TIKOL-485036 format. One record per residue (C-alpha): residue number from 1; chain; x, y, z; residue in three letters. Coordinates in steps of 0.001 Angstrom, whole numbers, m for minus. Last residue first. Layout:
N
<rec NUM, "A", <X, Y, Z>, "ALA"> ...
% end
This chain:
400
<rec 400, "A", <m13498, m54736, m20988>, "UNK"> <rec 399, "A", <m15042, m51701, m20161>, "UNK"> <rec 398, "A", <m13340, m50637, m16765>, "UNK"> <rec 397, "A", <m9819, m51269, m18348>, "UNK"> <rec 396, "A", <m6737, m50980, m15947>, "UNK"> <rec 395, "A", <m5940, m54306, m16090>, "UNK"> <rec 394, "A", <m5722, m53939, m19436>, "UNK"> <rec 393, "A", <m7447, m55112, m22779>, "UNK"> <rec 392, "A", <m5308, m56912, m25860>, "UNK"> <rec 391, "A", <m6720, m56078, m28791>, "UNK"> <rec 390, "A", <m7576, m57805, m32192>, "UNK"> <rec 389, "A", <m10991, m57385, m31916>, "UNK"> <rec 388, "A", <m11637, m61267, m32192>, "UNK"> <rec 387, "A", <m8816, m62454, m30939>, "UNK"> <rec 386, "A", <m9547, m60472, m27349>, "UNK"> <rec 385, "A", <m6468, m60571, m25231>, "UNK"> <rec 384, "A", <m6368, m60489, m21182>, "UNK"> <rec 383, "A", <m4021, m58651, m18803>, "UNK"> <rec 382, "A", <m5278, m58514, m15470>, "UNK"> <rec 381, "A", <m1480, m59901, m14613>, "UNK"> <rec 380, "A", <855, m59324, m16896>, "UNK"> <rec 379, "A", <2620, m61310, m19916>, "UNK"> <rec 378, "A", <1626, m59239, m23426>, "UNK"> <rec 377, "A", <2629, m61208, m25761>, "UNK"> <rec 376, "A", <2031, m59958, m29775>, "UNK"> <rec 375, "A", <1695, m61667, m32776>, "UNK"> <rec 374, "A", <1240, m59179, m35882>, "UNK"> <rec 373, "A", <m1859, m58314, m37362>, "UNK"> <rec 372, "A", <m3930, m60295, m40265>, "UNK"> <rec 371, "A", <m5884, m58222, m42247>, "UNK"> <rec 370, "A", <m9575, m59135, m42290>, "UNK"> <rec 369, "A", <m11847, m58007, m44327>, "UNK"> <rec 368, "A", <m12284, m55171, m41552>, "UNK"> <rec 367, "A", <m9207, m54019, m41707>, "UNK"> <rec 366, "A", <m8392, m53470, m45553>, "UNK"> <rec 365, "A", <m12410, m52185, m45530>, "UNK"> <rec 364, "A", <m11100, m49122, m43176>, "UNK"> <rec 363, "A", <m7879, m48460, m45188>, "UNK"> <rec 362, "A", <m9875, m48069, m47937>, "UNK"> <rec 361, "A", <m12565, m45871, m46564>, "UNK"> <rec 360, "A", <m10007, m43455, m44994>, "UNK"> <rec 359, "A", <m7451, m42879, m48423>, "UNK"> <rec 358, "A", <m4260, m44876, m48804>, "UNK"> <rec 357, "A", <m1269, m43958, m47326>, "UNK"> <rec 356, "A", <1588, m45971, m48978>, "UNK"> <rec 355, "A", <3304, m42908, m50602>, "UNK"> <rec 354, "A", <3276, m40255, m47597>, "UNK"> <rec 353, "A", <6163, m40591, m45262>, "UNK"> <rec 352, "A", <8662, m41819, m47726>, "UNK"> <rec 351, "A", <10229, m45080, m48121>, "UNK"> <rec 350, "A", <6865, m47179, m49351>, "UNK"> <rec 349, "A", <4808, m49956, m47143>, "UNK"> <rec 348, "A", <5780, m48310, m44324>, "UNK"> <rec 347, "A", <2944, m45807, m44334>, "UNK"> <rec 346, "A", <m98, m48885, m44719>, "UNK"> <rec 345, "A", <972, m50212, m41010>, "UNK"> <rec 344, "A", <757, m46835, m39762>, "UNK"> <rec 343, "A", <m2296, m46209, m40977>, "UNK"> <rec 342, "A", <m3545, m49583, m40020>, "UNK"> <rec 341, "A", <m2049, m48760, m36407>, "UNK"> <rec 340, "A", <m3965, m46087, m35653>, "UNK"> <rec 339, "A", <m6902, m47434, m37673>, "UNK"> <rec 338, "A", <m7037, m49923, m34898>, "UNK"> <rec 337, "A", <m6606, m47869, m31643>, "UNK"> <rec 336, "A", <m9361, m45713, m32820>, "UNK"> <rec 335, "A", <m11465, m48603, m33341>, "UNK"> <rec 334, "A", <m10685, m49976, m30027>, "UNK"> <rec 333, "A", <m11258, m46827, m28410>, "UNK"> <rec 332, "A", <m15051, m46683, m29966>, "UNK"> <rec 331, "A", <m14816, m44043, m32911>, "UNK"> <rec 330, "A", <m16193, m40638, m32981>, "UNK"> <rec 329, "A", <m14976, m38912, m36167>, "UNK"> <rec 328, "A", <m12912, m36763, m35623>, "UNK"> <rec 327, "A", <m11152, m39771, m32724>, "UNK"> <rec 326, "A", <m10592, m41716, m35960>, "UNK"> <rec 325, "A", <m8804, m39196, m37954>, "UNK"> <rec 324, "A", <m6740, m38301, m35071>, "UNK"> <rec 323, "A", <m5294, m41912, m34367>, "UNK"> <rec 322, "A", <m4796, m42091, m38400>, "UNK"> <rec 321, "A", <m3207, m39444, m38363>, "UNK"> <rec 320, "A", <m965, m40035, m35041>, "UNK"> <rec 319, "A", <m519, m43457, m36889>, "UNK"> <rec 318, "A", <839, m41831, m39937>, "UNK"> <rec 317, "A", <2989, m39496, m37355>, "UNK"> <rec 316, "A", <4668, m42988, m35976>, "UNK"> <rec 315, "A", <5840, m44127, m39373>, "UNK"> <rec 314, "A", <6746, m40926, m40862>, "UNK"> <rec 313, "A", <10452, m42305, m42275>, "UNK"> <rec 312, "A", <9675, m46178, m41945>, "UNK"> <rec 311, "A", <10869, m48302, m44932>, "UNK"> <rec 310, "A", <9712, m50645, m47308>, "UNK"> <rec 309, "A", <8678, m52362, m44463>, "UNK"> <rec 308, "A", <6605, m55494, m46409>, "UNK"> <rec 307, "A", <3229, m55518, m44160>, "UNK"> <rec 306, "A", <1417, m57185, m41255>, "UNK"> <rec 305, "A", <m932, m55021, m39069>, "UNK"> <rec 304, "A", <703, m54321, m35511>, "UNK"> <rec 303, "A", <m1228, m55244, m32369>, "UNK"> <rec 302, "A", <m3587, m53201, m30435>, "UNK"> <rec 301, "A", <m2502, m51905, m26055>, "UNK"> <rec 300, "A", <m5969, m51133, m24752>, "UNK"> <rec 299, "A", <m6341, m49205, m21145>, "UNK"> <rec 298, "A", <m9723, m47625, m21110>, "UNK"> <rec 297, "A", <m10663, m45622, m17553>, "UNK"> <rec 296, "A", <m13678, m43530, m19536>, "UNK"> <rec 295, "A", <m14094, m43807, m23854>, "UNK"> <rec 294, "A", <m17357, m46081, m23418>, "UNK"> <rec 293, "A", <m18321, m43998, m20403>, "UNK"> <rec 292, "A", <m17541, m40332, m21999>, "UNK"> <rec 291, "A", <m19745, m40994, m24956>, "UNK"> <rec 290, "A", <m19370, m37950, m27349>, "UNK"> <rec 289, "A", <m15380, m38231, m27447>, "UNK"> <rec 288, "A", <m14753, m34674, m27264>, "UNK"> <rec 287, "A", <m13666, m33077, m30259>, "UNK"> <rec 286, "A", <m14505, m29489, m29170>, "UNK"> <rec 285, "A", <m12402, m29415, m25599>, "UNK"> <rec 284, "A", <m11649, m32104, m23968>, "UNK"> <rec 283, "A", <m12578, m30879, m20223>, "UNK"> <rec 282, "A", <m15044, m33279, m20503>, "UNK"> <rec 281, "A", <m12859, m36439, m20741>, "UNK"> <rec 280, "A", <m11456, m35404, m17196>, "UNK"> <rec 279, "A", <m14421, m35966, m15445>, "UNK"> <rec 278, "A", <m15538, m38905, m17455>, "UNK"> <rec 277, "A", <m12059, m40369, m15956>, "UNK"> <rec 276, "A", <m8641, m40456, m18349>, "UNK"> <rec 275, "A", <m7536, m42629, m21276>, "UNK"> <rec 274, "A", <m4445, m45154, m21590>, "UNK"> <rec 273, "A", <m3696, m46282, m25196>, "UNK"> <rec 272, "A", <m1064, m48581, m26525>, "UNK"> <rec 271, "A", <486, m48828, m29746>, "UNK"> <rec 270, "A", <1897, m51580, m32213>, "UNK"> <rec 269, "A", <5194, m53826, m30867>, "UNK"> <rec 268, "A", <6549, m52664, m34489>, "UNK"> <rec 267, "A", <6964, m49038, m32708>, "UNK"> <rec 266, "A", <5852, m48759, m29815>, "UNK"> <rec 265, "A", <3946, m45753, m29829>, "UNK"> <rec 264, "A", <2338, m44610, m27140>, "UNK"> <rec 263, "A", <m1494, m42997, m27251>, "UNK"> <rec 262, "A", <m2207, m41160, m23753>, "UNK"> <rec 261, "A", <m5635, m39272, m24042>, "UNK"> <rec 260, "A", <m6778, m37453, m21058>, "UNK"> <rec 259, "A", <m3003, m35408, m20203>, "UNK"> <rec 258, "A", <m3132, m33677, m16760>, "UNK"> <rec 257, "A", <m410, m34600, m15079>, "UNK"> <rec 256, "A", <m2133, m37540, m13354>, "UNK"> <rec 255, "A", <m3456, m39071, m16400>, "UNK"> <rec 254, "A", <816, m38567, m17252>, "UNK"> <rec 253, "A", <1379, m40520, m14772>, "UNK"> <rec 252, "A", <m591, m43400, m14948>, "UNK"> <rec 251, "A", <453, m44000, m18281>, "UNK"> <rec 250, "A", <3972, m44186, m17018>, "UNK"> <rec 249, "A", <2639, m46698, m14325>, "UNK"> <rec 248, "A", <223, m48810, m17381>, "UNK"> <rec 247, "A", <2937, m48754, m19936>, "UNK"> <rec 246, "A", <5616, m50144, m17431>, "UNK"> <rec 245, "A", <2807, m52477, m15870>, "UNK"> <rec 244, "A", <2836, m54272, m19718>, "UNK"> <rec 243, "A", <6343, m54433, m20096>, "UNK"> <rec 242, "A", <8574, m52308, m22122>, "UNK"> <rec 241, "A", <12343, m54393, m22645>, "UNK"> <rec 240, "A", <11386, m55584, m26156>, "UNK"> <rec 239, "A", <11176, m52044, m26834>, "UNK"> <rec 238, "A", <14881, m50667, m26409>, "UNK"> <rec 237, "A", <16141, m51380, m29258>, "UNK"> <rec 236, "A", <19973, m52393, m30003>, "UNK"> <rec 235, "A", <22975, m51049, m28681>, "UNK"> <rec 234, "A", <23416, m53246, m25718>, "UNK"> <rec 233, "A", <19556, m53406, m24732>, "UNK"> <rec 232, "A", <20399, m53024, m20516>, "UNK"> <rec 231, "A", <22409, m49939, m21638>, "UNK"> <rec 230, "A", <19247, m48103, m22723>, "UNK"> <rec 229, "A", <16854, m49893, m20539>, "UNK"> <rec 228, "A", <18496, m48180, m17747>, "UNK"> <rec 227, "A", <19089, m44851, m19085>, "UNK"> <rec 226, "A", <15109, m45084, m20523>, "UNK"> <rec 225, "A", <14821, m45794, m16603>, "UNK"> <rec 224, "A", <16717, m42901, m15838>, "UNK"> <rec 223, "A", <14988, m40027, m17612>, "UNK"> <rec 222, "A", <11864, m40216, m16800>, "UNK"> <rec 221, "A", <9391, m37889, m18604>, "UNK"> <rec 220, "A", <11778, m36454, m21723>, "UNK"> <rec 219, "A", <13836, m39865, m22324>, "UNK"> <rec 218, "A", <11198, m42077, m21411>, "UNK"> <rec 217, "A", <7949, m40414, m23085>, "UNK"> <rec 216, "A", <10450, m40022, m26435>, "UNK"> <rec 215, "A", <11830, m43850, m26126>, "UNK"> <rec 214, "A", <8019, m45069, m25349>, "UNK"> <rec 213, "A", <6330, m42725, m28621>, "UNK"> <rec 212, "A", <5159, m39853, m28606>, "UNK"> <rec 211, "A", <842, m39420, m28328>, "UNK"> <rec 210, "A", <m214, m36662, m25593>, "UNK"> <rec 209, "A", <m4180, m36001, m26364>, "UNK"> <rec 208, "A", <m5866, m33078, m24419>, "UNK"> <rec 207, "A", <m2407, m31373, m23642>, "UNK"> <rec 206, "A", <m3081, m27246, m21301>, "UNK"> <rec 205, "A", <m2170, m29812, m18553>, "UNK"> <rec 204, "A", <593, m31233, m20660>, "UNK"> <rec 203, "A", <2554, m28162, m20946>, "UNK"> <rec 202, "A", <3870, m27501, m17208>, "UNK"> <rec 201, "A", <5513, m31134, m16245>, "UNK"> <rec 200, "A", <6037, m31148, m20156>, "UNK"> <rec 199, "A", <8317, m28175, m19680>, "UNK"> <rec 198, "A", <9672, m29603, m16117>, "UNK"> <rec 197, "A", <10443, m33378, m16644>, "UNK"> <rec 196, "A", <11739, m31697, m20324>, "UNK"> <rec 195, "A", <14947, m29972, m18348>, "UNK"> <rec 194, "A", <16425, m28755, m21783>, "UNK"> <rec 193, "A", <20234, m30854, m21942>, "UNK"> <rec 192, "A", <18297, m32977, m25216>, "UNK"> <rec 191, "A", <17300, m29554, m26507>, "UNK"> <rec 190, "A", <21194, m28006, m26013>, "UNK"> <rec 189, "A", <22384, m30863, m27852>, "UNK"> <rec 188, "A", <24292, m33984, m26399>, "UNK"> <rec 187, "A", <21220, m35884, m25863>, "UNK"> <rec 186, "A", <20491, m35897, m29410>, "UNK"> <rec 185, "A", <16298, m35231, m29312>, "UNK"> <rec 184, "A", <13563, m37898, m29482>, "UNK"> <rec 183, "A", <10807, m36553, m31209>, "UNK"> <rec 182, "A", <7203, m34989, m29364>, "UNK"> <rec 181, "A", <3795, m35201, m30448>, "UNK"> <rec 180, "A", <1207, m32605, m28641>, "UNK"> <rec 179, "A", <m2453, m32604, m29013>, "UNK"> <rec 178, "A", <m5242, m30205, m27964>, "UNK"> <rec 177, "A", <m8760, m30397, m28148>, "UNK"> <rec 176, "A", <m10192, m26519, m29486>, "UNK"> <rec 175, "A", <m12319, m24198, m26708>, "UNK"> <rec 174, "A", <m10022, m21008, m27438>, "UNK"> <rec 173, "A", <m8102, m21124, m24042>, "UNK"> <rec 172, "A", <m6930, m24542, m25132>, "UNK"> <rec 171, "A", <m4498, m23365, m27998>, "UNK"> <rec 170, "A", <m3795, m19663, m25768>, "UNK"> <rec 169, "A", <m2086, m22235, m23242>, "UNK"> <rec 168, "A", <m851, m24570, m25935>, "UNK"> <rec 167, "A", <571, m22190, m27769>, "UNK"> <rec 166, "A", <2342, m19805, m24653>, "UNK"> <rec 165, "A", <3398, m23712, m22980>, "UNK"> <rec 164, "A", <5799, m24556, m26126>, "UNK"> <rec 163, "A", <7163, m20013, m25260>, "UNK"> <rec 162, "A", <7634, m20945, m22328>, "UNK"> <rec 161, "A", <9738, m23684, m22449>, "UNK"> <rec 160, "A", <12009, m23742, m19913>, "UNK"> <rec 159, "A", <13367, m20530, m21564>, "UNK"> <rec 158, "A", <14073, m22593, m23910>, "UNK"> <rec 157, "A", <12484, m25582, m25206>, "UNK"> <rec 156, "A", <10051, m24099, m27813>, "UNK"> <rec 155, "A", <11890, m21260, m29488>, "UNK"> <rec 154, "A", <14726, m23739, m30177>, "UNK"> <rec 153, "A", <12202, m26079, m32515>, "UNK"> <rec 152, "A", <13800, m29371, m32465>, "UNK"> <rec 151, "A", <12696, m30783, m29254>, "UNK"> <rec 150, "A", <8707, m29122, m29892>, "UNK"> <rec 149, "A", <8190, m31858, m32720>, "UNK"> <rec 148, "A", <4405, m31632, m33108>, "UNK"> <rec 147, "A", <1376, m29363, m32176>, "UNK"> <rec 146, "A", <m1895, m30232, m32863>, "UNK"> <rec 145, "A", <m4912, m28563, m32565>, "UNK"> <rec 144, "A", <m8225, m30095, m32700>, "UNK"> <rec 143, "A", <m11881, m29417, m33314>, "UNK"> <rec 142, "A", <m10865, m25726, m35375>, "UNK"> <rec 141, "A", <m12985, m22836, m35320>, "UNK"> <rec 140, "A", <m11060, m21153, m32853>, "UNK"> <rec 139, "A", <m7178, m22524, m34294>, "UNK"> <rec 138, "A", <m8566, m20577, m37607>, "UNK"> <rec 137, "A", <m9023, m17252, m35401>, "UNK"> <rec 136, "A", <m5590, m18246, m33090>, "UNK"> <rec 135, "A", <m3486, m17962, m36097>, "UNK"> <rec 134, "A", <m213, m19406, m34513>, "UNK"> <rec 133, "A", <2883, m17783, m36291>, "UNK"> <rec 132, "A", <3058, m15355, m33116>, "UNK"> <rec 131, "A", <3851, m18317, m30984>, "UNK"> <rec 130, "A", <6315, m18774, m32151>, "UNK"> <rec 129, "A", <9078, m20399, m34711>, "UNK"> <rec 128, "A", <12275, m19594, m35220>, "UNK"> <rec 127, "A", <14085, m22881, m34648>, "UNK"> <rec 126, "A", <11978, m24595, m37126>, "UNK"> <rec 125, "A", <13372, m21760, m39985>, "UNK"> <rec 124, "A", <16417, m23930, m39829>, "UNK"> <rec 123, "A", <16766, m27146, m37819>, "UNK"> <rec 122, "A", <19152, m28859, m40386>, "UNK"> <rec 121, "A", <19190, m32926, m40002>, "UNK"> <rec 120, "A", <21183, m35597, m40950>, "UNK"> <rec 119, "A", <18825, m38663, m40091>, "UNK"> <rec 118, "A", <18969, m42362, m39429>, "UNK"> <rec 117, "A", <16865, m44783, m39713>, "UNK"> <rec 116, "A", <15678, m47934, m38253>, "UNK"> <rec 115, "A", <17104, m50933, m40467>, "UNK"> <rec 114, "A", <14135, m53605, m41896>, "UNK"> <rec 113, "A", <15579, m52336, m45718>, "UNK"> <rec 112, "A", <17815, m48806, m45875>, "UNK"> <rec 111, "A", <16744, m45787, m45158>, "UNK"> <rec 110, "A", <19561, m42643, m44490>, "UNK"> <rec 109, "A", <17631, m39529, m44507>, "UNK"> <rec 108, "A", <18655, m36409, m44871>, "UNK"> <rec 107, "A", <16450, m34051, m43661>, "UNK"> <rec 106, "A", <15925, m29923, m44173>, "UNK"> <rec 105, "A", <14814, m27395, m42662>, "UNK"> <rec 104, "A", <14722, m23752, m44786>, "UNK"> <rec 103, "A", <17124, m21050, m44300>, "UNK"> <rec 102, "A", <16281, m18171, m41876>, "UNK"> <rec 101, "A", <16479, m14163, m41046>, "UNK"> <rec 100, "A", <13828, m13938, m44441>, "UNK"> <rec 99, "A", <11131, m15808, m43012>, "UNK"> <rec 98, "A", <8784, m17179, m44944>, "UNK"> <rec 97, "A", <5782, m18325, m43766>, "UNK"> <rec 96, "A", <3548, m21729, m44317>, "UNK"> <rec 95, "A", <m278, m20239, m43499>, "UNK"> <rec 94, "A", <m1421, m20401, m47653>, "UNK"> <rec 93, "A", <509, m23458, m48322>, "UNK"> <rec 92, "A", <m2618, m25280, m47456>, "UNK"> <rec 91, "A", <m5411, m23759, m49403>, "UNK"> <rec 90, "A", <m3303, m25525, m52716>, "UNK"> <rec 89, "A", <m4556, m29281, m51453>, "UNK"> <rec 88, "A", <m2492, m32179, m51449>, "UNK"> <rec 87, "A", <m256, m30869, m54676>, "UNK"> <rec 86, "A", <94, m27627, m52692>, "UNK"> <rec 85, "A", <2180, m29178, m50231>, "UNK"> <rec 84, "A", <5120, m30728, m52442>, "UNK"> <rec 83, "A", <5166, m26769, m53801>, "UNK"> <rec 82, "A", <5568, m24947, m51055>, "UNK"> <rec 81, "A", <8427, m27346, m49686>, "UNK"> <rec 80, "A", <9921, m27228, m53380>, "UNK"> <rec 79, "A", <9440, m22825, m52897>, "UNK"> <rec 78, "A", <11247, m23112, m49537>, "UNK"> <rec 77, "A", <14015, m25228, m50387>, "UNK"> <rec 76, "A", <15189, m22375, m53727>, "UNK"> <rec 75, "A", <15176, m19876, m50525>, "UNK"> <rec 74, "A", <13318, m17622, m48369>, "UNK"> <rec 73, "A", <12976, m19924, m45287>, "UNK"> <rec 72, "A", <10591, m21941, m43974>, "UNK"> <rec 71, "A", <7653, m21495, m40977>, "UNK"> <rec 70, "A", <4519, m23805, m39909>, "UNK"> <rec 69, "A", <1053, m23619, m39848>, "UNK"> <rec 68, "A", <m965, m25812, m41684>, "UNK"> <rec 67, "A", <m4766, m26251, m41961>, "UNK"> <rec 66, "A", <m6738, m29089, m41931>, "UNK"> <rec 65, "A", <m10138, m30966, m43615>, "UNK"> <rec 64, "A", <m10446, m34572, m42870>, "UNK"> <rec 63, "A", <m10340, m37281, m45993>, "UNK"> <rec 62, "A", <m7733, m39705, m44831>, "UNK"> <rec 61, "A", <m5478, m38019, m47671>, "UNK"> <rec 60, "A", <m5576, m34607, m45512>, "UNK"> <rec 59, "A", <m4761, m36206, m42334>, "UNK"> <rec 58, "A", <m1901, m37868, m44072>, "UNK"> <rec 57, "A", <m875, m34468, m44990>, "UNK"> <rec 56, "A", <m1288, m33095, m41504>, "UNK"> <rec 55, "A", <617, m36133, m39432>, "UNK"> <rec 54, "A", <3577, m35976, m42069>, "UNK"> <rec 53, "A", <3649, m32110, m43541>, "UNK"> <rec 52, "A", <3274, m30297, m40440>, "UNK"> <rec 51, "A", <4635, m33463, m38428>, "UNK"> <rec 50, "A", <7946, m33460, m39755>, "UNK"> <rec 49, "A", <9145, m34056, m43599>, "UNK"> <rec 48, "A", <8302, m32698, m47306>, "UNK"> <rec 47, "A", <9023, m35591, m49839>, "UNK"> <rec 46, "A", <12245, m35560, m52194>, "UNK"> <rec 45, "A", <13318, m39133, m53251>, "UNK"> <rec 44, "A", <16585, m39843, m54314>, "UNK"> <rec 43, "A", <16925, m41701, m57039>, "UNK"> <rec 42, "A", <19058, m45508, m56692>, "UNK"> <rec 41, "A", <22192, m45584, m54302>, "UNK"> <rec 40, "A", <25662, m46936, m55158>, "UNK"> <rec 39, "A", <28508, m46321, m52390>, "UNK"> <rec 38, "A", <31541, m45176, m52838>, "UNK"> <rec 37, "A", <33498, m45878, m49193>, "UNK"> <rec 36, "A", <35988, m43156, m47976>, "UNK"> <rec 35, "A", <34503, m43165, m44468>, "UNK"> <rec 34, "A", <32688, m46305, m43960>, "UNK"> <rec 33, "A", <28741, m47231, m44347>, "UNK"> <rec 32, "A", <29296, m50405, m46996>, "UNK"> <rec 31, "A", <29843, m52894, m43703>, "UNK"> <rec 30, "A", <27100, m51964, m41314>, "UNK"> <rec 29, "A", <25256, m51992, m43938>, "UNK"> <rec 28, "A", <25707, m54883, m45908>, "UNK"> <rec 27, "A", <24370, m57082, m43244>, "UNK"> <rec 26, "A", <20537, m55674, m43696>, "UNK"> <rec 25, "A", <20627, m55404, m47661>, "UNK"> <rec 24, "A", <21822, m52540, m49882>, "UNK"> <rec 23, "A", <20053, m52169, m52482>, "UNK"> <rec 22, "A", <16807, m50852, m51499>, "UNK"> <rec 21, "A", <18689, m47853, m50454>, "UNK"> <rec 20, "A", <17113, m45059, m52241>, "UNK"> <rec 19, "A", <18086, m41976, m51126>, "UNK"> <rec 18, "A", <16005, m40132, m48785>, "UNK"> <rec 17, "A", <15567, m36237, m49157>, "UNK"> <rec 16, "A", <13094, m34525, m46678>, "UNK"> <rec 15, "A", <12383, m31030, m46291>, "UNK"> <rec 14, "A", <10564, m29386, m43217>, "UNK"> <rec 13, "A", <8368, m28362, m41279>, "UNK"> <rec 12, "A", <7966, m28128, m36955>, "UNK"> <rec 11, "A", <4869, m26853, m35867>, "UNK"> <rec 10, "A", <1103, m26452, m36434>, "UNK"> <rec 9, "A", <m1237, m28861, m37458>, "UNK"> <rec 8, "A", <m4844, m26985, m37589>, "UNK"> <rec 7, "A", <m7733, m29691, m36911>, "UNK"> <rec 6, "A", <m11611, m29684, m38906>, "UNK"> <rec 5, "A", <m14799, m30547, m37441>, "UNK"> <rec 4, "A", <m16911, m33764, m37012>, "UNK"> <rec 3, "A", <m15279, m35755, m39239>, "UNK"> <rec 2, "A", <m17555, m37798, m41534>, "UNK"> <rec 1, "A", <m18706, m41441, m40742>, "UNK"> 
% end
């Protein structure tokens, strides 16, 4: 099925520098990464990063019509960024604007095999991005508008998020379906200290699709829970501590805040989906599912597919691209969620954000050919597993 409309992807864009660290094992990482230690690395990969690149270009590779909106500086990095973007389609760089007052944003990604990545990030021109950089005439022609990484964009969290609210509100007023992705800021930074509970409380009523990771969701909207789980994890991942009941409660809060489709990324534990009522879905805009009854009041959890993990850069952004591509193709909730984790799984088979991705048809065929999924145990009242679908159905699901 062809996509039912185009998509605008706006927000954060940067240049990623990824050294090849494949020769460093998981056990060696903590021993070798010390001050004064010279490490031997392989060739570096240059790629564009951030959701405008990672999600936007993934959507292009999946066969969607895409427009990108972002800021870069007026420096050599800007031309590298435009060159990478143009390699996916000459027109895609048309609305990547140069700000002569800013440097192009860049990130050095420390990404050893089987270890979550570390970032050295310069926000650059992203801090100057504002509502004036959104071309509403283009948005009016699109089916879906996706905005990503406001915590890494200064004007998006200053003044209690007034300009982020303006962007999402103006986009929603065009009749487009709106989508929002987050990222986890440094808790000690200005972004980390922003009042995200207030910001998102005002922004989410104008957000149809909200696609944060569990860490981002807890940090921004449920800080005490985030702090408790972080303490319990004692330096490790909080993912093993996340329960089905917790996801149900968190997603219910999102629905009450105005979100229509809440997708929560869970890393190696897959992705969770909760949907609103038929009444809510009727307000979703041009990319809304045609069958509101099929989509209403759903609760699903998809395990990851089995792959050899080479790198995790952009995995969440890729999963979002799979999710939004499925929405534009009007797939069922079950297939939407499985395609999201499938695209995310393809992503981690390469060190960069785009090298592992396949076309929509290749990805779909891989799923339908019986691609094995990881084992996932959900021990919660009312939850059940369908081995044929490869999905867990939640207690809130009305169409099990």
